[in-house]
N, C-alpha and C positions, 0 to 999 in steps of 0.2 A: 504494500500500500504506500504510494508515494504522495505525501502531502507537502514535502519540502520542495519548493521551486528553486531556491538558491541557498547554498550553505557557504557562509564566509566566516572569518575569524570572529566577527562581532556577533554572529548568531544566524538565524534562519528566516527566510521569507516563506511563509506558509500559505497554502491554498486550502482553507477550511472546507469550502464547498466540495472540492474534489475529494477530500478525505471522506466526507459523508457518503458521497455517491459511489466510492470504491468499496464501501463496506459490504456491498452485495445485496441490495434490496430487490432481489428477484424471487418471486413466489411461484412455485411449481405446483400444479394440480395434476395428479396422475391417478385416475381411477379406472379399474378394469371394467367395472359395471356401474350403472347408475346407483346412487345411494342417497339417503336422506340424512340431513344433519339437523337435529332439534336443539335450539339454543337453550341452555340452562338459564333459568330466570328466577330471581327472588327479589323481595323488597327489603330494603334496609330496615333493621330493627330500630334505627334512630328516627324513623318516620320521614325519611327524605322523600321528596316528591318524585325523584327519578327512579324508575325501575332499573335494577341493576342486572346486567346479563354479561356472562363471561363465557367465552369458548376459545379453544385453541385451534380451530380449523382454519383453513386458508381460503381466500377468495381470489378469483382471477379477474374479476370485473369490479373496478372501484365504483363506477357509476350506477351499478345495479342497485335497486332499492334495498336499504338495510332491513333485514328481517325484523319483525316485531316480536315481542314476547310470545313464546309458544309457537311461533310460526315454524314451518318446515321448508327447508331449502333443498331443491333438487339440483344435482350437479350432473352434467352430461358425462358419459363414459368415454372421455377422450382426454389426452394430455393437453395442458395449456401452460403458458408462462406469462406472468405479468411482471413488468419491471417498473419500479418506482424510482424517481429521482427527487432530491430535495429542491424545493422551489427556489430558482435562481434569484428571483427578485428580492429575497431576504438578504442577499449579499450585494445588492445594487447600492452601495454607499458611494454615491457619485460626487457629492460635494461635502466640504467640511460642515460640521454643525454650526460653527461660527466661521464665516467666510474670511479667509486671510488672503493677502496678496500672494499670487503665484511666484515662486522663485523660478523664472523662466530658464535661467541658465542651468539650473538643476535638471529640469525636465528635458533639456537638450543634451544632457549627459556630460556636462562640464565638470570634470573631476577637480578643477582648480577652484571651485566655489569654496570660499573660506567660511569658517564659523562666524567671524565678525560680520561678514556680508549677510549671512542668513539671519543672524540675530537682528541686524538692522531692518531686514525685510519683515521679520515677524513682529518688530516693535510697533508697527503701524496698527496691528490688531489691538494692542493694549493702549493705543492713543498716546504713545510717549514719543518724545523728540530725541534726536541724536542718533548715533550709529554704533555706539559701543556696546549697548545691550547688557550693561552690568546689572547684577542682581539688586544693588542698592536703588537703581533707577526703577527697577520692577516694583520694589516695595513702595517707593514714593508714588509711582503711577497708580498702583492698585489702590492706595489710600485715597488719592485724588479722585479716581474714577468712582469709588464707592462713597465719596463725600463723608468720610468718617472723621469724627473729631477725636476719637480715642485711638490709642495705638493698637496694633494687632494683639490678639490674645496669644497665649502660649502655644496653643495647638497650631495656629497659623504661622507663628514664627518657626516652630519645629518643622512644619511642612516646607517652608521656604528654605530652611537650612538643608533639609534632605534633598530638595530639588536642585539646589546649588551644587551639591556633591555629584549628583548623577546626570545632570543636564547634558554635559558635553559628551559623555559616553552614549547617551540615548540619541543625541543629535547626529554625531558622526557615524555611529553604527547604522542608524536608520537611513542616513544619506547614502551610504554605500550599497545597502541592500535594495533601496528603491531604485538607484541607478542601474543595478543589475536587472531588476524587474522591468524597467523601461527598455533596456537594451534587448532583452529577450522577448518583449511583446506581452509579457504577463500583465504588466501595468500599461496604461495608455495615457499619453499626455492630455488628450481630450476625451471626454466621455459622452460627447454628443451622440455618437453612433451606438453607444451602449444602452441608451435609454429605451425602455420598452413599456408598453401598457402594463399596468399593475392591477392585480386583483388580490390585494393583500388581505389575508384573514386577520381577525383580531388577535391581539397578543395572547388572549386566553381562549382556547377552544374546548368544546366539550364540557363535561361535568368536572368539577374540581377534584383533582387527585388528593390534594392536601386535606380537603374536607372529608374525602372518603377515608383517609387514614385516621382522621379524628373520630369518625363514626365507628371505625373498626374497634375502638376501645370498648364499645358497648356490646360487641359480639360476645357470646358465651366463651368463657375461658377454655383454652385448649391445654390438655395435659401434654407437656413436651415429650414425655417418655413414650407416649403413644402416637405422637404426630411425626410424620416424615419431615426430614430436614430439607429435602429438595424434591422438586417435581420437574419432569421434562415435558416440553411442549412437543406433541406429535399430532398427526392428523386424526387420531382416534380418541384424543383426550379432551374431556370437558373439565374446566377448572373453575369451581365455585369461587366467588370473590373472597370468601373467607380463607380459602387455601392460598389464593394469590397474595393475600396480605399476611400470611402466617408462615410462609416458608419460601426459600429461594427458588425461583423459576429459571429453568435452563432451556436454551435452544441449542441442542448439540448437533443439529444438522448443518449441512453446507449451504443451505438456502434460508432466506428470511421466512418468518412466520407472521401471521396476523392473529392478534387476539382482540376480543371485544370485551370492553369493560364499561359498565354503566351505559350501554348502548353506543359507545364510541370505539372506533377502530384504531388500533395501534400496531405499528410494524416493529418486529423484533429481529435484529440482524443475526446472521449466523454466528455460531460459536460464542454466544453471549449469555450472561445470566444476570438476574436482578432480584432485589427485594424491595417491594413497595411498602414502606412503613415510615413512621416518624421516629424521633430519637428515643422515645420511651419503649419502642418495640424492636430493639436490635437483637434480641436473643436468637431469632432464626439465623441471622448472619453468623453468630458464634457457633450455633449448632451445625452450620455448614462445614465446620472443622477444616477450613483452609487457612493456610498462612501465606501472607502476601509479601512479595518482594518489592512492590511499588504500591504506595497509597497516596492518592491525590485527593484533596478535599477543597471544596469551595463553600465554606460556612456562610450562613446568612448573617453577616455582621450587622450589629445594631448601628443604625445611623438615621439621620433626620429624614432623608428622602424615602427610606423604606417605611418609616412610620407614617409619612404623609400619604404614600401611595397605597399602603396596605397590600403590596404585591405578594409578599410572603412573610411568614412569621420570622422574627429575628431571634437569635439565641444569645444569652449572656455569656460572658467569658467563663463563668463557672460551669454552665451547661456544656460548653464546647470541651472543657477539660474532662468531662465525664465520658467522652467517647472512648471505648476500650481499645485504643490503638495498640497498646502493649499485647493484648490478647489476639489481635488480628495480624500483627507484623511478624514476618520471618526474621531471622538474624540478619543484621545489616540492611534491613528494609530501607528503601529510599522513600522519604516522606516529602511531599510537595503541597504547600498550602497557598491558596490564592488569598491575597490580602488587599483590602481597599487602601486608598491613599491617605489613611489616617494613621499618623505616627503612633497613636495610642494602641491601635491594633497590631502594628508591626512590632512594637516593643513587647506587647503581650505574647506574641508567637515566639519570639526569640528568647525572651527572658523568663517566661513562665510556662507557656504551653509545651514547648519542645523539651525543656528540662523535666517537666512533669511526666512526659512520655519516654524519658531517657533517650531523646533524640538530640544529636549534636548538629547545630546549625552550620551549614557548609557554604551557602551562597545565597545571593539575592539576584534573581533574574527579573526582566521586565517584558511584559507584553505591550507592544506599541501598536496602536490602532491607526490605520491609514485608510484613505479613500482608494477607489480603483484607479485614480490618477497619481497616487503616491503621496498626497498631502496628509498631514496629521488631521485626524477627524476634529481635533480641537487645537488651538494654538498651544505650542509647547509651553509657553510661559503664561498661560491663562491663570488668572488669580482665582478662578472658580473651580473648574475641573481640569484634570490633566488627561492627555491622550494616551496614558499608559497605566498599567496596573502591575502590582508586585507579586512575584512568586518567591516564597522562602523555601529553600531546599535543605534537607538534613538527612542524616542516617541514624537509624536505631543503633545504639552503642552495644556491641557484643564483646566477645573475647578478642584479645590481641591476635590470636591465631586466625580467627574468622576475618578480621579486618585485613590482615596480610594476604589471606587467600583471595578475598574479593578484589584487592588492589592489583593482583596479578592478572585477573581476568578482564577487567573493565577499566576504562579511562577514569581519572579522577574528575570530580565535579568542578567545572570552572567557576571562578569567583563571580563572573558576570557574563551573561549572555542576553541577547535580545531575541524575542519571538515577534516578528513583524507580520501582520496580516490584516486583510480587510475583515472587519468584524461582522458578525451576523446582526441584522437589525432587530432580532428578538432578544429581549432582555435576558442577560446572564447566560447566553449560549457561548461558553468559553471555547477557545481553539483546542484542537487535539494535541496531546503531548506524546502520543505513542512513538512517533518517529524521532522527535528531538531527544527523547530520553534513551533511545535504543542503544546508543554507543556507550552509555554510562551504566547499563545493567546487563545481566546475562541474558542470552536468548531464551525464549519460551518460558518466561517467568510468570507467576501469578500476579495480576494487577487488579487493584480495587479503587473505585472512585466513590467517595462519600459526598453526600449532598448532590448527587448527580441529577441532571434533568434530561439526560439522553443516554443511549446505550452505544457500545462499540464492540466489535468482535475481539475476543480474547480477554475481555474485562468482565469483572463482576461489578455491578453498580447498585448503589443503595441511595434512597432518599424518598421523601414523601411526595415528590413530583418526578420520580425517576423515569416515567414514561412520557413526560410532558412533550418533548420535542420529537417523540416518535409518533405523535398523532398523525393520522393519514392526511389531514387537511394541510399539513406542512409539506406534503409531497405531491408530485404530479405523476400520473400514470403515463409513462413514456411510450409503452407499447404493450399490446396484448396479443399473444400468439397462441393459436389453437391448432 
């Protein structure tokens, strides 16, 4: 699976959309004889108004009417293949969120473009004068723009100090990766020809998965000793929603599968597994009895925008510390945590969370978000939001012998790398890390994503919205072959 378009010393230029579509969203129907599939249906004990239905059968026609509760579906006795692709318009980030002046010499591939020149160009966005682009001017300009009478608070000063330290690394590294992308044609100087009519679905489709996980707490208690730890999706299996929420579900086949949950269809990529639950129901993941060599997590950090939007529930620092990483991690497990640009959260991960899990911090990488023409989605020196996010990488501390053995097999984690990509327009759809981490881990290892909102082959994923971006409305039926 090749999501890396260019690899340079500074980092990687990624194609997130290509990664999704290379996951193999092909569904095969092959029946020797006509047969009927009855959808298993029940009503939530919480009195929810949606009827819930779950099945693990596959469908070859997306546009066919969705069967209702208790309906019977007839399938023809011949083979068919349906191929789905993720909707490209979700990656049509054509212009910056805040329009900045184009650095034309950069788009022309001029390697002689200096940092001072680009700083001067970006200064216009922040309405400041001069060409030096020094951070002191940035602070003064931000204060003037916001018409504040008071000095910056400590959090804002900490953020400016951090930005000062990493700004040049991000600028220079992104510059080189974007230039390579423009030369190869992956990025385009002009996006006029890229525009297309859009029929974008709302950010939230179908019934709420998080709400379903909340309702699941009211289901009758299951005796763990009697309940299976894992269930496999196959063409003959019906999965009641209680089972889907109480054990790990696997797709062990080489093709995608479709499941129906609360009347909504979700695509499950090949060789993937998941647990749909909230943080209070993690026991099925522990019962799975796998130890993971890579654990990636994107916690729902508490912040003002999350509180205002009510997009998803946030977790306190104390709740995040309760995640049983030590029980899930293999020796020398690589742990990667996405962190928002709040220094409070970054310090918490490095100074409290990782030591609590016996994880040694090794590096801070940055994900830089650009448009399809290679501009930052936000001005690099914006006083509000930044066009980058932080990843903190560390390893679970084991014995000296284990550490030496792993150092012989894989490359050491670099202090700093950039992951540059066009972001998905859907909130919190992070870029894939599979390929960028490959050279720093052994082949064919067990990988786990916590707080996941999508699935990927070869990974186990957990979260209360783990199927969110697998909803069929985010995909297009590319072809249907019978």
